[in-house]
N, C-alpha and C positions, 0 to 999 in steps of 0.2 A: 581355555575358552571360558569367559564369565558365565556362571549358571544364573538366569534371570530369576530363578526359584530362591536363591539364596539371600537377597536383599532387594530392597527397593533401590533403584538407581538414584543417585544423589541428585541429578540434574531434573528428575521429576519434581523436586520441591522447588526448584525455580519456575518450572512450569506452573504448578500451583500458585505461586505468588503472582505471576504474570496474568494467569486468567482469572484470579479471583478478586485481585486488588481492584478497589473503587475509588473514584477520585476523592469521595468523601472520606476515604480512610487516610489521606494524605494530609499531615497537620499543616497549618497555614505556614510555618517557619520554613518547612521543608519546601513547600510550593513557592516561597519567596526565593529560596536558593537555587531552584530549578529555574525560575524566570531569570535570574541573574546570570546564570551559565548561558541559557539561550541567548540573551542580550549579546553578551560577549562573544559568543561562538559566531553569531551572525556577522558580526563585524569582522572578526579574524577571518572568516570564510571568504568574505567578499574581498578583503585586502589581500588575501593569497592569490586571487585572480591575477595579480600585477606581475607575477614572476615569468620569466621566460619558460621556465619548466611547466607552468601551468598553461602558457600559450600552447606548448607543444602537445600536452595532455588533452586540451580542449580540440585541437585538430585531429588528433588520433581518435578521440571518442566520437567525433562528428562524422568521421569516415566510417566507424564501425558500430554505429548505433543502429538498432533495429525497429526504434519507435521514436515519437515526439510526445511523449508525456510529463516529462519532469525536467525541471529547470537545472541547467549547469550555471551556477552562481555567476553572475556578471556576464553572463553570454547572451547573445542575440537570439538564440533558439533552444528548443527543448531537445531532450534525448530521451532515450529509454531509461527506465529507472536505475538499472543496474549500472549504466556509465554515468549517469548523473551523480549517483552516491559515489562512485569512484572518484569523479573529478572533485566533487565538493569536499570529500573527505581529505584528498590530497591538498587542496586549497587551504584547508583548515590547519595543516600541519607544517606546511612548507616555509612558513615565515618563524616557525618555532615561537608561536605567540598564543598558542592554544592552552585552555584550562588543564591543570594536572591535578590528580589525586595523588598527593606526595607518599602517604604510608605504602599505596599500592604500586607507585612508579607507573602509572597508567594515565594517559590523556582520555579520559573517559566519554568526552562528548564527540571525539573526533571521528569515529566511525558510527557511534550512535545517531547522533543528530542528522547528518546528512542522508544516513539509510532509511531513517523515519520519515524525513521529509520528501525523499524521492519516493517513496511508497505512498505516502499520502497523496500526492499529486496525482500518480498513476491511477490510484484506485478511484479518486474522484472522476477522472476522465473515463475510464473503462468501466466502472461499476456503481458509479452514482454514490460513492462514499462521501460524507460532508465531513472535512477535517475542522476539528474544533480545538479551542486552546486547551481545554480539559484534557482532551487526548494527548496533545503534545506534552503537557507536562506530566501525566502520567507515564508516558512512553519514556520520557528522560529519566524519570525517577526509578522506574524499573530498569531501564538499561545501564544506567550508572550504578546502580546497586549491583548489578551482575558483573560488569565490566571493571569497576572499582574494587568490588569485593573480592573477585578472583585474585587480584594482585595483592591485596592487604592481607589474606590468608596465607599468602606464599611466603616460605622462608628461605628460599634459596635465591642466589643472584641471577640477574638478567643473563640469558643466553639467546633466547628468542625475543622479538622486539614486542614486548608486553602490551604496549597500545594498540598494536594491531591485532594480536590474537585474543586477548581478553575482550578487546572492543567488539571483535565480531561476533562472539557468543552474547555480549550484551546487547548488540542491536538486534539480533534475532529475538531476543527476550522481549525487548522493547517493542518490536513490531508484533510479536504475539500478544501483547498486553492491549492491543487496540484494533487487531484483525479479526477477533471472534473464531479462532480456528477450534477445530476439535483438540482434545488433549493428545489424541494420536498424532495429528499433524504438526502441533506445536512441538511435540518431542522429536519428532522426525526431523523438523527443520533445525533444530540444535545439533542433532547427530550428523546432518548433512552438512553444516557450517563447519563442524569439527574437522570433517575430511577435507575441507579447503583451507585451513589456517596456514597462514605462511608469513615470513618476515623473521630475520635474523637480527642480532647485534652487529654483524659484520659492517653493514652499510652505516650505522652509527659510529662504529670505531673509524672508518675511514672518511665519514662525512660526506658519503656519496648521495646523489640525488635520489637513488632509489628508496632513501629513508621514508620520505613522505608519500613515495607511492606505495609503500607498504600497507599503511592503513587505507589508501585507496583500494588496493588489491581485496583487502577484507571487508570493506564496505559493499564492493561489487558482490564478494561471495555471499554475503548476508542476504542481499536482494535474491541472488540465485537460489540460496537455500529454501527461503521461503517459498518460491515458485515452483521448485522440484518437489517439495513435500506436498505442496496442494495438488499436484498431478499424480501422486501415488507413491514416489520414491519413499523407502523407509530408511531412517539411519540408525545408527548403533546408539545405545541407550547409557552404557557406562562410560561416558565419555570424559569423565573428571576422574574417577577412582579406578577404572579398567587396567588391566594389565598394560595396555598401550593407550591410556587416558591421558588427559592433560596434565595430571600430576605425577605422570610416570616419564613423559616425553618432553613436553614442552616446559614445565617446572619440575624440579628434581625433589622438591618437599614442600609440604604445607598441608593445611587441614580444611579443605572444603566443606566438611560438616559444619565447622564454625560458621561459615559464611549461611549455610542453609538455615541454621539455627537463630540467625538474627535478622533474616529478611522480614522488612514489615516493622522491626524493632529499631534498628539502626539504618539511617538513611545516609547513602554514600554521598548524595549531591551537597549535604552540609559539611562534608569533609574534604570538598574540593577546592583548589586553590586556583584563583585567577592570576595570569602572568603581568606584571608590570612592563616587563622587558621582553623585547622579541629576541630572545637568545634561550638556549637550554635551561630548564629550571634548576639545573644542579650549578649553575653560573650565579644564581639570584642572590643567595646568602653573602658571598664574597663582595658582589658588586654593590648591593646595598650597604654594607659596611664601608667599602670605598667611598660611596657616594656620601655617607653620613660624616666621615673623617674629613673628606674635603670641605663640606659646608662648615664643619665646626672649627676647622683650622685655616680655611680658605687656601688650600693647598694648590700648588700648580706643579708639574712634572719637574721642572727645573729644581725644586726644593727637594726632591727624592733621591736618596741613595740605593735604597732596595725596598722591595715588598715582598713578604712572605705569606703565603696562604696555606692554612691547614684544613683540611676537609676530611670527611669520612671516605673510606675506600671506592665506594661506588662513585661517588662525585669525583674523586680522582681519576677513575677509569673512564668517566663519561667525558670531562672536560678538563682534565689536567694536561692534555696534549700540548706540545711545544708548537708555537705558531711557525708557520712557513709561508713565505711570500708567494709560493705556488699554490697554496691550498685552496681548494674551491669555497664558495661561499658558505656550503653547509657545514664545512668544518669550522669555518670562522665563528659561526653561530654557536659552535659547541667548543669553545677555546678561551678559558679564562684569560690567559696572559695576552691574548689580542684584544679582548675587550676592556680590561682594565686601563691601559693608556688612553683609550678613547673615552671611558667614563670619567677620568680626570680631567681631560681637556675640556669636556662638553657639559659635564655635569648630569648626564643621562646617558642610557643605551638607547637608541633608536634605530629605525630602519636605514637611517644615513650612515650607519657605521659600516654598512656593507657595500659602500660604493666602491667602484673600481679604483677611485683615488686612494681611499683607505686601504683597501685589500692589497694593493702593489706599492705600498709606501715603505721603502727600505728603511727609512728612520724610524718608524714606528716599530719595525720588527727588531732593530738595533736596540731601542730602548726596553723593549719587552725582555731582553736578555736580563733586566735587574730583576724580575718576577719570577720566584720560585712558587710551585704549588707541590705539596707533599700531602701524603695519607696519613690520617692519624690511626689510632687502634681501636675506633668505634666497633663493636663486635655486630651490630645491626648491618647486614650486608645489603639492605635497601635504604638506609638512612641518607636523608639529603642534609642534616643539620646534625650539631651545629657546625658553622664555619667560622674559623677566626682569621683575622687579618692582622700582621705587624708591619707598620711602615717605619722604615729608619730613615730620618732627614740627614741632609748632607751637615747640618749643625748638632749632629749626635743624638738630637731628641728622638724617642721611640713613642710611637702611637698605637695604641691597640684597641681592637674590638672584636668581640665574639657575638655572633648572631645565632640565637638558639632557633630562629624560625624566620622564614622569608616574608617580605611585603607580599600581600595578596593571599596569604594563608587564612583559614578561619580564625587562627589566632591573632593575625595581624592583617585584617582585611583592608583591602582598598576601599576608599571612600566612594560615594555615590558619584561625587565630581570627578574623581580619578577614572572611574569606569566610564563615565560619560566622555570624558576626554580622550581616552582610549579610543572608545567607538569613533567619536568624530574624526580622531586622527586616522583611523583605517578607513572610513568612508571618503576622507579628502584624498587618500592614496589613490583611489580608482575613480575620483571625480563623482562621487555619489553622496555628497553632503546634503542634496535635496531630501535623502531618505531619513535623516536624522529623527525627525520629529515624529514621524509616523512609525518609525521602528520602535522608538522608545515608548510612546503612548500605546501602542498595540501591545507590547511585550508586558509593560506594566498593569495592564488590564487583560492579560491573557485568559484567566480564568472565564471572563465573561464573554469572550470572542466565540460566537456560534459559529462563524465561517472564516477559517483562517485564509481562503483563497487570496485575498487582496495582498497579504503580508508574504504569502508564498510567491506569489507572480512577481512582486517587485525585486525578489531575489535574482 
């Protein structure tokens, strides 16, 4: 049994970061990164309401909701905060279009933002809390610091679904930063959410629909943890370094003290990537290389004899699967050999890639036999890059390209035009293009928004 007298729990330093951080402490460049992530995430979350699975979940949550305080995004009614957070987190991840912290292998906004917004809406209705833009920016910065940071200091490969597990801890830290709890309540909320963490990599391996549900489960758990701490439940404290803590059970190795030492110094929102393509981030380097070679050489599939893709071991494990005409859409989003022929045909990877016509096209699967995906010897078990592509043409010419990083990363960011095009396309998918100007203008001026209710309501 861990002796509380031997050391201060590491998570207490995250609590201090949450409770002491003032908006004025956040540099302007960090605020801008947070706003970009918020803008992108709103569009992705609304677009995610279009899937069949989201419809099922909306119906489920409606039948099981105990209140009407918080919006299910693109729904016609409100739900209780926990169910709203669950739905919206699911919708943010279901299209594989959500922002990702590559060094962490965490989608750091996907549990954090839906949980914070659901909590804000509930607290306004029940307790007169006024949601402000400053609060939203601060909460996102804190939540992403913890969610992204936990993955970044991990040195072992994925076994639990890190976007869900680290995301839940980040979401509670985010809400702690704006809810004015006592230190004891803030600590307990983190301990309580630790007891609810869930989600493994098995769903990812199989491309099962429960993958996006796993982030939803953990968003719901974050709201529940806040509420249970408020009424007096006390959680464990040594949730990171304890005998059965996060870095013993969920992750096999890492140094969480490194994260605690840099809180307030290194801001993880500035290290988070946007996704230009609605597919697993592990596919993006190779797809980008394919698209660049296609443009440079005006390639068509008819010219190509074979394609060899070389990727780090983690990428191979995530997206190196062989395509199968019976595979579900979730697996297709995580399959390089399925996506590459479509990228060559159309010059992009879009949501149209997952139509039933494409998914069940035997000619596509037959051509995909020309594509090989192999793992390189990269020693970093969490590395996305570099990714290399070699295309051999039927005339014997060999084309090669190595991508040291992917489009949308802080090193190779999407332009404002590309970000706005992505938002516009996501809104168009659900018939909400009328929201574009209001969402962009509000988020661009977020720190000056004294009442976010209009933005939260249109979601």
